[in-house]
VMD Tcl script that draws the C-alpha trace (Angstrom):
set ca {
  {0.12 -0.03 0.09}
  {2.88 2.18 0.12}
  {2.47 2.90 -3.56}
  {-1.07 3.50 -3.42}
  {-0.30 5.72 -0.36}
  {2.21 8.05 -2.18}
  {-0.12 7.86 -5.21}
  {-2.84 9.69 -3.32}
  {-0.16 12.03 -1.68}
  {0.85 13.30 -4.68}
  {-2.47 13.23 -6.22}
  {-3.46 15.99 -3.65}
  {-0.76 17.86 -4.99}
  {-1.39 17.85 -7.94}
  {-5.21 18.54 -7.33}
  {-3.99 21.74 -5.34}
  {-1.91 23.03 -8.33}
  {-5.08 22.70 -10.46}
  {-7.05 24.63 -7.76}
  {-4.90 27.78 -8.06}
  {-5.76 28.06 -11.90}
  {-8.84 25.80 -12.48}
  {-11.39 28.68 -12.03}
  {-9.14 30.90 -14.25}
  {-9.82 28.82 -17.40}
  {-12.75 28.44 -19.57}
  {-15.62 26.01 -18.84}
  {-14.17 23.24 -21.48}
  {-10.54 23.60 -20.67}
  {-11.26 23.48 -17.05}
  {-13.17 20.23 -17.40}
  {-10.26 18.64 -19.36}
  {-7.69 20.00 -16.96}
  {-9.70 17.99 -14.02}
  {-9.93 15.00 -16.35}
  {-6.19 15.17 -16.65}
  {-5.87 15.10 -12.92}
  {-6.78 11.22 -13.23}
  {-3.59 10.46 -15.01}
  {-1.32 7.86 -13.60}
  {2.17 10.24 -13.83}
  {2.30 11.37 -10.25}
  {5.91 11.44 -9.44}
  {6.50 14.42 -10.83}
  {3.88 15.76 -8.67}
  {5.15 14.57 -5.54}
  {8.85 15.36 -6.72}
  {7.84 19.30 -6.33}
  {5.96 18.90 -3.16}
  {8.23 16.18 -1.10}
  {10.77 17.48 1.26}
  {14.84 17.36 1.16}
  {15.31 18.48 -2.08}
  {13.90 15.99 -3.79}
  {12.68 17.98 -6.69}
  {16.12 18.80 -7.90}
  {16.96 15.06 -7.67}
  {14.12 14.66 -10.30}
  {15.32 17.27 -12.48}
  {18.50 16.17 -12.57}
  {17.81 12.26 -12.94}
  {19.23 10.52 -15.95}
  {16.90 9.96 -18.61}
  {15.42 6.41 -18.77}
  {16.94 4.41 -21.96}
  {14.31 3.10 -24.56}
  {12.89 -0.49 -23.81}
  {15.03 -3.34 -25.03}
  {13.56 -6.25 -26.72}
  {16.70 -8.37 -25.67}
  {17.25 -6.80 -22.62}
  {13.67 -7.20 -21.34}
  {14.06 -11.21 -22.08}
  {17.18 -11.12 -19.94}
  {15.80 -9.77 -17.37}
  {12.58 -12.01 -17.16}
  {15.43 -15.13 -17.11}
  {17.13 -13.57 -14.22}
  {14.06 -13.09 -12.46}
  {12.72 -16.21 -12.82}
  {15.91 -17.90 -11.62}
  {16.06 -15.64 -8.63}
  {12.40 -16.23 -7.74}
  {9.57 -13.64 -8.93}
  {7.77 -11.79 -6.32}
  {3.92 -12.84 -5.81}
  {1.80 -10.65 -8.05}
  {-1.77 -12.00 -6.75}
  {-3.69 -13.85 -9.59}
  {-0.77 -14.48 -11.98}
  {2.01 -17.13 -13.13}
  {5.59 -16.29 -12.61}
  {5.92 -15.20 -16.19}
  {3.15 -12.80 -16.05}
  {4.14 -11.85 -12.97}
  {7.86 -10.80 -14.34}
  {6.19 -8.96 -17.30}
  {4.38 -7.14 -14.81}
  {6.94 -6.04 -12.44}
  {9.10 -4.86 -15.46}
  {6.25 -2.86 -17.46}
  {4.93 -1.33 -14.53}
  {1.61 -2.45 -15.47}
  {-1.11 -1.67 -12.88}
  {-3.73 -4.17 -14.20}
  {-5.89 -5.21 -17.02}
  {-7.74 -1.82 -18.43}
  {-9.78 -4.16 -20.39}
  {-11.23 -5.99 -17.45}
  {-11.30 -2.38 -15.49}
  {-13.63 -0.85 -17.85}
  {-15.92 -3.56 -18.33}
  {-16.43 -3.73 -14.57}
  {-16.89 -0.52 -14.34}
  {-19.44 -0.28 -16.96}
  {-21.58 -2.90 -15.85}
  {-21.75 -1.56 -12.23}
  {-22.55 1.66 -13.84}
  {-25.70 0.24 -15.63}
  {-26.17 -1.56 -12.40}
  {-26.48 1.78 -10.53}
  {-28.28 4.28 -13.22}
  {-31.49 1.59 -12.29}
  {-31.38 1.93 -8.89}
  {-34.08 3.80 -6.97}
  {-31.86 5.43 -4.84}
  {-30.97 9.01 -5.64}
  {-27.39 8.93 -5.01}
  {-26.64 5.45 -6.74}
  {-28.49 6.26 -9.70}
  {-26.84 9.64 -10.23}
  {-23.54 7.98 -9.75}
  {-24.26 5.37 -12.12}
  {-26.01 7.82 -14.93}
  {-22.28 9.70 -14.37}
  {-20.10 7.12 -14.92}
  {-22.34 6.45 -18.32}
  {-22.10 10.04 -19.35}
  {-18.15 10.23 -18.36}
  {-17.93 6.53 -20.53}
  {-19.68 7.68 -23.23}
  {-17.89 11.24 -23.58}
  {-14.53 9.33 -23.64}
  {-15.43 7.13 -26.48}
  {-17.17 9.87 -28.45}
  {-14.03 12.54 -27.84}
  {-11.76 9.45 -28.86}
  {-13.56 8.93 -32.18}
  {-13.83 12.83 -32.72}
  {-10.32 13.00 -32.66}
  {-9.20 10.30 -34.68}
  {-12.09 11.57 -37.25}
  {-10.78 14.98 -37.28}
  {-6.88 14.68 -36.67}
  {-5.77 11.23 -37.43}
  {-2.13 11.22 -36.81}
  {-1.37 15.09 -37.20}
  {0.32 15.61 -33.79}
  {-0.65 19.50 -33.72}
  {-4.30 18.99 -34.37}
  {-4.22 16.39 -31.78}
  {-2.77 18.75 -29.27}
  {-4.93 21.70 -29.87}
  {-8.21 19.23 -30.45}
  {-11.07 20.65 -28.42}
  {-14.11 18.31 -27.48}
  {-17.40 20.02 -29.33}
  {-19.73 21.04 -27.17}
  {-22.71 19.21 -28.72}
  {-20.41 15.63 -27.95}
  {-20.10 16.58 -24.35}
  {-24.35 17.83 -23.95}
  {-24.95 14.52 -25.78}
  {-23.09 12.28 -23.23}
  {-24.62 14.20 -20.37}
  {-27.88 14.70 -21.67}
  {-29.37 11.53 -19.53}
  {-27.67 12.56 -16.38}
  {-29.38 16.17 -17.07}
  {-32.81 14.93 -17.65}
  {-32.88 12.98 -14.46}
  {-31.43 16.01 -12.42}
  {-34.03 18.37 -13.68}
  {-36.71 16.11 -12.29}
  {-35.13 15.18 -9.30}
  {-35.59 16.78 -5.78}
  {-32.37 15.72 -4.36}
  {-29.41 18.48 -4.36}
  {-26.87 15.90 -4.55}
  {-28.13 15.05 -8.14}
  {-28.86 18.79 -8.76}
  {-25.07 19.43 -7.93}
  {-23.34 16.44 -9.81}
  {-25.36 17.78 -12.78}
  {-24.50 21.45 -12.30}
  {-20.93 20.34 -12.59}
  {-20.84 17.89 -15.27}
  {-23.16 20.85 -17.32}
  {-20.40 23.35 -16.45}
  {-19.91 25.51 -20.06}
  {-22.33 23.43 -22.13}
  {-25.19 25.79 -23.47}
  {-27.72 23.45 -25.13}
  {-30.03 20.83 -24.29}
  {-31.08 20.19 -21.05}
  {-28.03 21.40 -19.27}
  {-28.73 25.10 -20.10}
  {-31.11 24.95 -17.01}
  {-28.50 23.18 -14.57}
  {-25.88 25.62 -13.11}
  {-24.47 26.19 -9.85}
  {-26.92 29.33 -10.05}
  {-30.04 27.05 -10.20}
  {-28.48 24.82 -7.49}
  {-28.09 27.85 -5.10}
  {-31.56 29.20 -5.77}
  {-33.10 25.57 -4.79}
  {-30.95 25.41 -1.62}
  {-29.90 29.19 -0.54}
  {-28.74 28.61 2.76}
  {-25.96 26.51 1.57}
  {-22.61 28.42 0.94}
  {-21.03 25.95 -1.62}
  {-23.49 26.88 -4.65}
  {-22.87 30.17 -4.04}
  {-19.52 29.98 -4.02}
  {-19.22 28.07 -7.41}
  {-21.57 30.29 -9.01}
  {-19.71 33.03 -7.97}
  {-16.22 31.72 -9.34}
  {-18.21 30.44 -12.50}
  {-19.28 34.03 -12.95}
  {-15.82 35.53 -12.43}
  {-14.42 33.18 -15.01}
  {-16.71 34.68 -17.37}
  {-15.73 38.19 -16.19}
  {-19.31 38.89 -15.01}
  {-18.58 40.62 -12.18}
  {-22.07 41.69 -11.14}
  {-22.82 38.30 -10.71}
  {-19.87 37.23 -9.03}
  {-20.61 39.94 -6.22}
  {-24.08 39.04 -5.95}
  {-23.54 35.47 -5.64}
  {-20.46 36.17 -3.06}
  {-23.15 38.55 -1.05}
  {-25.30 35.34 -0.33}
  {-22.03 33.48 0.83}
  {-21.12 36.20 3.55}
  {-25.07 35.56 5.16}
  {-24.40 31.76 5.02}
  {-22.20 29.78 7.17}
  {-23.49 26.29 6.16}
  {-20.48 24.19 3.89}
  {-22.36 21.25 2.06}
  {-20.55 20.23 -0.69}
  {-22.94 17.65 -1.77}
  {-19.77 15.68 -3.28}
  {-20.85 12.37 -4.93}
  {-19.75 9.57 -3.12}
  {-18.46 6.36 -4.99}
  {-18.55 4.10 -2.37}
  {-21.34 2.05 -4.15}
  {-18.98 1.61 -7.18}
  {-16.65 -0.03 -5.34}
  {-18.85 -2.13 -3.39}
  {-20.69 -3.23 -6.74}
  {-21.10 -6.92 -7.34}
  {-18.95 -6.57 -10.81}
  {-16.35 -4.96 -9.16}
  {-16.00 -7.32 -6.11}
  {-16.06 -10.13 -8.62}
  {-12.42 -8.79 -9.97}
  {-9.14 -9.85 -8.90}
  {-7.75 -8.17 -6.07}
  {-5.15 -6.29 -8.51}
  {-7.99 -5.36 -10.75}
  {-9.74 -4.20 -7.84}
  {-6.86 -2.16 -6.45}
  {-6.52 -0.57 -10.21}
  {-10.46 0.49 -9.52}
  {-10.03 1.81 -6.33}
  {-6.98 4.26 -7.56}
  {-9.08 5.74 -10.38}
  {-11.83 6.09 -7.44}
  {-9.77 7.49 -5.18}
  {-8.26 10.01 -7.57}
  {-11.76 11.00 -9.18}
  {-12.89 11.46 -5.22}
  {-10.19 14.15 -5.09}
  {-10.69 15.94 -8.07}
  {-14.52 15.63 -7.16}
  {-13.58 17.23 -3.89}
  {-11.94 20.22 -6.01}
  {-15.07 21.09 -7.80}
  {-17.13 20.59 -4.94}
  {-16.21 23.98 -3.24}
  {-13.20 23.26 -1.45}
  {-11.06 25.20 -4.06}
  {-13.83 27.70 -4.46}
  {-13.61 28.34 -0.51}
  {-9.83 28.58 -1.01}
  {-9.83 31.41 -3.71}
  {-12.67 33.05 -2.02}
  {-10.66 33.58 1.20}
  {-8.22 35.57 -0.41}
  {-5.71 37.81 1.19}
  {-8.01 40.81 -0.61}
  {-11.21 39.11 0.46}
  {-10.01 38.93 4.23}
  {-9.58 42.47 4.45}
  {-13.49 42.75 4.49}
  {-14.46 42.16 7.82}
  {-17.66 40.42 7.03}
  {-15.77 38.01 4.28}
  {-13.39 37.14 6.82}
  {-16.06 36.32 9.35}
  {-17.60 34.11 6.78}
  {-14.30 32.30 5.59}
  {-13.89 31.71 9.93}
  {-17.12 29.95 9.87}
  {-16.99 28.15 6.18}
  {-13.33 26.76 6.91}
  {-14.31 25.14 10.32}
  {-17.54 23.93 8.84}
  {-15.65 22.27 5.98}
  {-13.28 20.41 8.26}
  {-16.23 18.93 9.84}
  {-18.30 18.10 7.13}
  {-15.59 16.90 4.36}
  {-13.13 13.86 5.94}
  {-10.88 13.91 3.09}
  {-7.12 15.07 3.46}
  {-7.35 17.33 0.71}
  {-10.01 19.47 2.28}
  {-8.07 19.20 5.22}
  {-4.79 20.69 3.09}
  {-6.91 23.35 1.38}
  {-8.31 24.41 5.03}
  {-4.74 24.64 6.26}
  {-3.73 27.52 3.17}
  {-6.87 29.39 4.52}
  {-5.98 28.88 8.04}
  {-2.47 30.31 7.39}
  {-3.97 33.44 5.87}
  {-6.66 33.79 9.09}
  {-3.59 33.69 11.32}
  {-4.16 30.05 12.78}
  {-1.51 29.03 15.17}
  {1.67 27.35 14.14}
  {1.04 24.49 16.66}
  {-2.63 23.93 15.01}
  {-0.94 23.89 11.52}
  {1.64 21.49 12.54}
  {-0.99 19.22 13.62}
  {-3.06 19.39 11.08}
  {0.04 18.69 8.74}
  {0.56 15.25 11.13}
  {-2.80 13.84 10.72}
  {-2.71 14.19 6.91}
  {0.54 12.71 6.78}
  {-0.48 10.10 9.20}
  {-3.36 9.10 6.96}
  {-0.71 8.28 4.28}
  {1.41 6.57 6.83}
  {-1.56 4.56 7.91}
  {-2.20 3.23 4.51}
  {1.13 2.39 3.90}
  {1.21 -0.03 6.80}
  {-1.43 -1.96 5.01}
  {1.81 -4.20 3.02}
  {1.28 -6.99 5.59}
  {4.19 -9.15 3.73}
  {6.21 -6.19 2.44}
  {4.73 -6.62 -0.95}
  {2.12 -4.57 -2.40}
  {1.35 -7.27 -5.32}
  {0.68 -9.90 -2.82}
  {-2.85 -11.33 -2.44}
  {-2.76 -10.34 1.51}
  {-1.50 -6.55 0.73}
  {-3.92 -6.32 -2.14}
  {-6.62 -7.65 -0.07}
  {-5.71 -5.20 3.05}
  {-5.12 -2.09 1.05}
  {-8.62 -2.52 -0.76}
  {-10.32 -3.08 2.30}
  {-8.69 0.31 3.50}
  {-10.15 2.19 0.28}
  {-13.80 0.64 0.90}
  {-13.72 1.75 4.58}
  {-12.24 5.42 3.89}
  {-14.57 5.67 1.02}
  {-17.56 4.85 3.84}
  {-16.40 7.36 6.36}
  {-13.79 9.80 5.18}
  {-9.81 9.08 5.17}
  {-9.58 11.54 8.50}
  {-12.18 9.78 10.35}
  {-10.79 6.50 9.27}
  {-7.37 7.62 10.27}
  {-8.55 8.90 13.75}
  {-10.20 5.25 14.57}
  {-7.37 3.61 13.29}
  {-5.30 5.83 15.89}
  {-7.59 5.26 18.44}
  {-7.49 1.47 18.41}
  {-3.40 1.52 18.08}
  {-2.99 4.01 20.55}
  {-0.72 6.20 18.57}
  {-0.74 10.00 18.02}
  {-0.89 11.16 14.41}
  {2.70 13.14 14.76}
  {4.30 9.51 15.79}
  {3.08 7.83 12.72}
  {3.54 10.92 10.16}
  {7.32 11.12 11.28}
  {7.37 7.48 10.87}
  {6.11 7.81 7.21}
  {7.81 10.88 5.74}
  {11.34 8.65 5.59}
  {9.56 6.24 3.89}
  {8.21 8.66 1.32}
  {11.52 10.52 0.79}
  {12.97 7.12 0.23}
  {10.09 5.87 -2.13}
  {10.40 8.84 -4.22}
  {14.25 8.70 -4.19}
  {14.31 5.09 -5.48}
  {12.15 6.02 -8.45}
  {14.41 9.18 -9.49}
  {17.53 6.83 -8.99}
  {15.69 4.17 -11.72}
  {14.93 7.45 -13.72}
  {11.00 6.73 -13.97}
  {10.06 10.23 -12.34}
  {9.52 12.69 -15.53}
  {11.55 15.75 -15.45}
  {10.82 18.72 -13.53}
  {9.03 21.43 -16.01}
}
mol new
graphics top color blue
foreach p $ca { graphics top sphere $p radius 0.5 }
foreach p [lrange $ca 0 end-1] q [lrange $ca 1 end] { graphics top cylinder $p $q radius 0.2 }
display resetview
């Protein structure tokens, strides 16, 4: 689980980086940027944010050589002679190829399991499960349509591919089933999901589904007003921005309505997969949850609580109430990281800020301890790490960590102190192997 814990750690660094520019971009570019947060190249971001000059190590590392077929066969032969570490569900040769290629899992099996789960969830009578299924289907439809359009319009033209933007009509078509359901649902969580998916789409049912529409339906919740204000600011509508923010100052309730994906991970089609495929789906879910936290209001609060706004007594008081509410309602480590940034601006004590950092690092440290036999790909370690993901999806990462700490009798500072050298050593190892991308 060390690799998964580090992946989660660096994903949050990536999300924080996105947080500072996502609301400055046009809606479609913002969607593409947030979708890009699900890529697997987390190491570069880890190096930028890790301690002890690891960023410089990444920048100076030697370039990894191109794959050599003969060399790969020799490595496989050596591994078979020395003994291949267990990769749950694989033969020795399959495990050797897996270890050498860095392949996480069978993508086809992963996509198929999610597609089956999405279809089942979309038929549910529960609003949360149904909207999750519809969103998963919308995401898959958009990915398929976008890929087809890219190939049709650009082929192998590199410049065209780099500049390609998904046509609005394709986005509207992909989201339409979700939008139609949301337009008739009284559930605020359904409306919040649709409002996010419909951002920047000005045709079809999406035209009636916006953060502003959500705010009108749930006026005592500061989150939709924050999101509506940020969206208005991004399109240079300062009057609408100021109007939305005026509601933020009189509402201290922070309810982000972030879509839970616990039902996806617990679905029969996912649970029927091998532990390795489940692990790949788990990482994808955790990644997507982090991105959802960004679009669910945490980043909007970070940007709203700017130094400029904190000079206004009413806005400062609003920020003080909202950040405390966010820490209570949102049990993700990402929300705590963003809350810490706001806390620095509000003048929180160094002791409180350090305690927050220890608590977050303790989450990753506890996750890393799931490698029950020192091998992250063994059946035992994968079973434990998948169990942890299921538990954190249910109660939230920080609450899960509090439960684990209470049971073990340790403090967050103790677990965090033990984890930080492991994080540094792990990043240092992959830098030496030449696997980390250059620092740009």
